MDTraj code that builds the backbone (N, CA, C; nanometers):
import mdtraj as md
import numpy as np

residues = "MET THR THR ILE GLU TRP ILE GLN GLU LEU LEU GLY GLN ARG PHE GLN PRO LEU VAL PHE ALA ILE THR ASN LEU GLY SER GLU TYR ALA TYR ILE ALA PHE LEU THR LEU TYR TYR TRP LEU ILE ASP PRO TRP THR GLY ARG GLN LEU GLY LEU LEU LEU GLY ILE SER TYR GLY CYS ASN THR ILE LEU LYS GLU LEU PHE ASP MET PRO ARG PRO PHE GLU LEU ASN LEU ASP ILE ALA SER LEU HIS ASP TYR PRO LEU VAL".split()
xyz = np.array([
    [-0.7541, -1.2226, -0.1878],
    [-0.7799, -1.2950, -0.0651],
    [-0.7223, -1.4364, -0.0735],
    [-0.7347, -1.4994, -0.1897],
    [-0.6831, -1.6359, -0.2024],
    [-0.5313, -1.6386, -0.1929],
    [-0.4658, -1.5332, -0.2368],
    [-0.3195, -1.5265, -0.2263],
    [-0.2767, -1.5240, -0.0800],
    [-0.3446, -1.4462, 0.0005],
    [-0.3122, -1.4386, 0.1432],
    [-0.3336, -1.5737, 0.2098],
    [-0.4455, -1.6376, 0.1783],
    [-0.4731, -1.7696, 0.2366],
    [-0.3693, -1.8719, 0.1922],
    [-0.3258, -1.8662, 0.0647],
    [-0.2253, -1.9592, 0.0144],
    [-0.0916, -1.9394, 0.0859],
    [-0.0512, -1.8145, 0.1045],
    [0.0754, -1.7864, 0.1738],
    [0.0677, -1.8333, 0.3186],
    [-0.0456, -1.8120, 0.3838],
    [-0.0602, -1.8571, 0.5222],
    [-0.0533, -2.0093, 0.5317],
    [-0.1133, -2.0799, 0.4363],
    [-0.1049, -2.2257, 0.4362],
    [0.0371, -2.2725, 0.4083],
    [0.1052, -2.2051, 0.3158],
    [0.2410, -2.2434, 0.2784],
    [0.3388, -2.2252, 0.3942],
    [0.3340, -2.1109, 0.4580],
    [0.4298, -2.0803, 0.5643],
    [0.3879, -2.1344, 0.7004],
    [0.2601, -2.1354, 0.7292],
    [0.2129, -2.1832, 0.8588],
    [0.2435, -2.0848, 0.9704],
    [0.2115, -2.1242, 1.0918],
    [0.2306, -2.0395, 1.2094],
    [0.3776, -2.0231, 1.2460],
    [0.4600, -2.1151, 1.2030],
    [0.6014, -2.1151, 1.2421],
    [0.6753, -1.9907, 1.1930],
    [0.6362, -1.9397, 1.0761],
    [0.7069, -1.8256, 1.0181],
    [0.6389, -1.6924, 1.0464],
    [0.5348, -1.6932, 1.1270],
    [0.4602, -1.5705, 1.1538],
    [0.5475, -1.4605, 1.2158],
    [0.6331, -1.4905, 1.3129],
    [0.7194, -1.3825, 1.3658],
    [0.8118, -1.3217, 1.2606],
    [0.8629, -1.4028, 1.1683],
    [0.9478, -1.3508, 1.0614],
    [0.8686, -1.2582, 0.9695],
    [0.7469, -1.2988, 0.9343],
    [0.6624, -1.2162, 0.8473],
    [0.6302, -1.0836, 0.9157],
    [0.6006, -1.0854, 1.0458],
    [0.5722, -0.9612, 1.1182],
    [0.6963, -0.8727, 1.1251],
    [0.8142, -0.9324, 1.1411],
    [0.9375, -0.8532, 1.1437],
    [0.9598, -0.7836, 1.0101],
    [0.9362, -0.8554, 0.9008],
    [0.9506, -0.7956, 0.7677],
    [0.8475, -0.6846, 0.7491],
    [0.7253, -0.7081, 0.7949],
    [0.6202, -0.6069, 0.7848],
    [0.6581, -0.4806, 0.8612],
    [0.7174, -0.4969, 0.9784],
    [0.7538, -0.3814, 1.0613],
    [0.8691, -0.3000, 1.0029],
    [0.9416, -0.3545, 0.9045],
    [1.0455, -0.2757, 0.8382],
    [0.9841, -0.1595, 0.7596],
    [0.8550, -0.1660, 0.7324],
    [0.7867, -0.0581, 0.6629],
    [0.7198, 0.0412, 0.7558],
    [0.7478, 0.0325, 0.8853],
    [0.6862, 0.1247, 0.9801],
    [0.7576, 0.2598, 0.9787],
    [0.6901, 0.3595, 1.0336],
    [0.7493, 0.4933, 1.0391],
    [0.8786, 0.4938, 1.1197],
    [0.8806, 0.4155, 1.2279],
    [0.9995, 0.4115, 1.3133],
    [1.1204, 0.3549, 1.2394],
    [1.0976, 0.2528, 1.1587],
    [1.2072, 0.1938, 1.0816],
    [1.2596, 0.2935, 0.9789],
    [1.1683, 0.3636, 0.9106],
    [1.2119, 0.4636, 0.8125],
    [1.2919, 0.5749, 0.8786],
    [1.2479, 0.6211, 0.9920],
    [1.3202, 0.7270, 1.0627],
    [1.4590, 0.6781, 1.1032],
    [1.4673, 0.5562, 1.1540],
    [1.5974, 0.5005, 1.1943],
    [1.6897, 0.4858, 1.0732],
    [1.6380, 0.4312, 0.9626],
    [1.7208, 0.4135, 0.8434],
    [1.7660, 0.5466, 0.7859],
    [1.6752, 0.6443, 0.7808],
    [1.7123, 0.7749, 0.7280],
    [1.8161, 0.8445, 0.8151],
    [1.7999, 0.8321, 0.9460],
    [1.8962, 0.8928, 1.0377],
    [2.0346, 0.8318, 1.0192],
    [2.0400, 0.7000, 1.0126],
    [2.1691, 0.6329, 0.9923],
    [2.2291, 0.6682, 0.8570],
    [2.1472, 0.6733, 0.7545],
    [2.1970, 0.7103, 0.6219],
    [2.2526, 0.8522, 0.6231],
    [2.1795, 0.9430, 0.6881],
    [2.2230, 1.0825, 0.6966],
    [2.3574, 1.0935, 0.7690],
    [2.3708, 1.0248, 0.8819],
    [2.4931, 1.0356, 0.9620],
    [2.6108, 0.9605, 0.9018],
    [2.5873, 0.8436, 0.8477],
    [2.6971, 0.7551, 0.8101],
    [2.7335, 0.7577, 0.6623],
    [2.6411, 0.7988, 0.5760],
    [2.6699, 0.7861, 0.4330],
    [2.6764, 0.9219, 0.3647],
    [2.5627, 0.9919, 0.3552],
    [2.5614, 1.1171, 0.2802],
    [2.4474, 1.2067, 0.3280],
    [2.4795, 1.3183, 0.3950],
    [2.3741, 1.4059, 0.4458],
    [2.2831, 1.4636, 0.3365],
    [2.3393, 1.5050, 0.2220],
    [2.2574, 1.5639, 0.1168],
    [2.1554, 1.4636, 0.0639],
    [2.1999, 1.3425, 0.0349],
    [2.1092, 1.2391, -0.0141],
    [2.0110, 1.1988, 0.0949],
    [2.0548, 1.2002, 0.2202],
    [1.9649, 1.1690, 0.3310],
    [1.8501, 1.2688, 0.3391],
    [1.8793, 1.3958, 0.3177],
    [1.7734, 1.4981, 0.3162],
    [1.6790, 1.4772, 0.1987],
    [1.7346, 1.4443, 0.0829],
    [1.6513, 1.4191, -0.0348],
    [1.5608, 1.2977, -0.0133],
    [1.6148, 1.1931, 0.0473],
    [1.5346, 1.0745, 0.0783],
    [1.4241, 1.1072, 0.1784],
    [1.4565, 1.1913, 0.2765],
    [1.3565, 1.2328, 0.3740],
    [1.2434, 1.3109, 0.3096],
    [1.2774, 1.4004, 0.2178],
    [1.1766, 1.4766, 0.1445],
    [1.0899, 1.3834, 0.0600],
    [1.1535, 1.2901, -0.0088],
    [1.0800, 1.1934, -0.0903],
    [0.9881, 1.1072, -0.0038],
    [1.0359, 1.0676, 0.1125],
    [0.9539, 0.9886, 0.2041],
    [0.8333, 1.0689, 0.2518],
    [0.8530, 1.1960, 0.2824],
    [0.7420, 1.2808, 0.3254],
    [0.6366, 1.2977, 0.2166],
    [0.6805, 1.3184, 0.0936],
    [0.5870, 1.3310, -0.0183],
    [0.5128, 1.1993, -0.0398],
    [0.5848, 1.0890, -0.0347],
    [0.5241, 0.9571, -0.0518],
    [0.4208, 0.9290, 0.0570],
    [0.4534, 0.9648, 0.1798],
    [0.3602, 0.9441, 0.2915],
    [0.2326, 1.0269, 0.2721],
    [0.2487, 1.1505, 0.2281],
    [0.1325, 1.2362, 0.2032],
    [0.0443, 1.1810, 0.0922],
    [0.1058, 1.1378, -0.0182],
    [0.0284, 1.0793, -0.1285],
    [-0.0425, 0.9521, -0.0841],
    [0.0257, 0.8692, -0.0086],
    [-0.0329, 0.7448, 0.0412],
    [-0.1543, 0.7733, 0.1296],
    [-0.1422, 0.8710, 0.2173],
    [-0.2530, 0.9074, 0.3060],
    [-0.3728, 0.9583, 0.2260],
    [-0.3471, 1.0422, 0.1275],
    [-0.4561, 1.0951, 0.0443],
    [-0.5239, 0.9824, -0.0337],
    [-0.4456, 0.8921, -0.0925],
    [-0.5036, 0.7818, -0.1696],
    [-0.5845, 0.6871, -0.0807],
    [-0.5369, 0.6619, 0.0415],
    [-0.6128, 0.5763, 0.1335],
    [-0.7471, 0.6380, 0.1666],
    [-0.7497, 0.7691, 0.1853],
    [-0.8757, 0.8376, 0.2146],
    [-0.9692, 0.8373, 0.0934],
    [-0.9132, 0.8534, -0.0259],
    [-0.9957, 0.8566, -0.1464],
    [-1.0598, 0.7213, -0.1763],
    [-0.9824, 0.6127, -0.1649],
    [-1.0344, 0.4813, -0.1988],
    [-1.1128, 0.4176, -0.0841],
    [-1.0725, 0.4411, 0.0384],
    [-1.1429, 0.3940, 0.1576],
    [-1.1892, 0.2486, 0.1460],
    [-1.0951, 0.1584, 0.1156],
    [-1.1270, 0.0159, 0.1034],
    [-1.0909, -0.0561, 0.2333],
    [-1.1700, -0.1572, 0.2700],
    [-1.1395, -0.2319, 0.3929],
    [-1.0158, -0.3188, 0.3767],
    [-0.9498, -0.3442, 0.4869],
    [-0.8334, -0.4329, 0.4871],
    [-0.8792, -0.5770, 0.4666],
    [-0.7960, -0.6646, 0.4099],
    [-0.8385, -0.8032, 0.3864],
    [-0.8836, -0.8756, 0.5134],
    [-0.8176, -0.8521, 0.6262],
    [-0.8558, -0.9216, 0.7490],
    [-0.9884, -0.8691, 0.8051],
    [-1.0334, -0.7539, 0.7570],
    [-1.1651, -0.7045, 0.7960],
    [-1.2755, -0.7741, 0.7154],
    [-1.2416, -0.8178, 0.5950],
    [-1.3381, -0.8868, 0.5104],
    [-1.3501, -1.0351, 0.5455],
    [-1.2384, -1.0951, 0.5868],
    [-1.2359, -1.2376, 0.6182],
    [-1.1605, -1.2566, 0.7483],
    [-1.2311, -1.2772, 0.8567],
    [-1.1672, -1.2897, 0.9883],
    [-1.0839, -1.4159, 1.0020],
    [-1.1004, -1.5134, 0.9100],
    [-1.0205, -1.6352, 0.9159],
    [-0.8731, -1.6094, 0.8866],
    [-0.8428, -1.5031, 0.8143],
    [-0.7031, -1.4736, 0.7830],
    [-0.6417, -1.3738, 0.8816],
    [-0.7208, -1.3240, 0.9740],
    [-0.6706, -1.2272, 1.0724],
    [-0.5788, -1.2961, 1.1720],
    [-0.4848, -1.2218, 1.2245],
    [-0.3940, -1.2730, 1.3268],
    [-0.4045, -1.1848, 1.4505],
    [-0.3380, -1.2249, 1.5572],
    [-0.3361, -1.1420, 1.6773],
    [-0.2670, -1.0088, 1.6512],
    [-0.1801, -1.0064, 1.5500],
    [-0.1137, -0.8823, 1.5121],
    [-0.2168, -0.7809, 1.4599],
    [-0.3194, -0.8302, 1.3904],
    [-0.4226, -0.7414, 1.3372],
    [-0.5171, -0.6918, 1.4447],
    [-0.5470, -0.7769, 1.5417],
    [-0.6352, -0.7422, 1.6523],
    [-0.5661, -0.7742, 1.7831],
    [-0.4722, -0.6906, 1.8273],
    [-0.3989, -0.7202, 1.9521],
    [-0.4906, -0.7144, 2.0739],
    [-0.4525, -0.7942, 2.1725],
    [-0.5275, -0.7928, 2.2977],
    [-0.4977, -0.6645, 2.3737],
    [-0.5988, -0.6013, 2.4253],
    [-0.5795, -0.4737, 2.4947],
    [-0.5879, -0.4971, 2.6436],
])
top = md.Topology()
chain = top.add_chain()
for i, resn in enumerate(residues, 1):
    res = top.add_residue(resn, chain, resSeq=i)
    for name in ("N", "CA", "C"):
        top.add_atom(name, md.element.get_by_symbol(name[0]), res)
traj = md.Trajectory(xyz[None], top)
C-alpha cells in the first residue's frame, strides 16, 4: 500500500492518463489486437502459439484469483482510489 501511495505522490495527477494508458495495454482487447497483428504481419505459427499461451495464462490467472480471493488495494484504502477504479455510471 505504501508503494502505491509513494508512486501517486511522486507522479501526481498530471501523469494519471499516461499510467491508465499503460495499464490498458494489459487488457484483453490490447492482447487480441497485438496477437492479430503479430499473426498477420510477422509469423502465423508463432502467433498461434502465443495465443495458446495467452489462453493458458488467462485460465491460470482466473483460477488463482478465485483461490486467493484478496481485495484490491483501492478497496482497502479509498484514499488511493481513482475515478478509473470507480467510474461514474
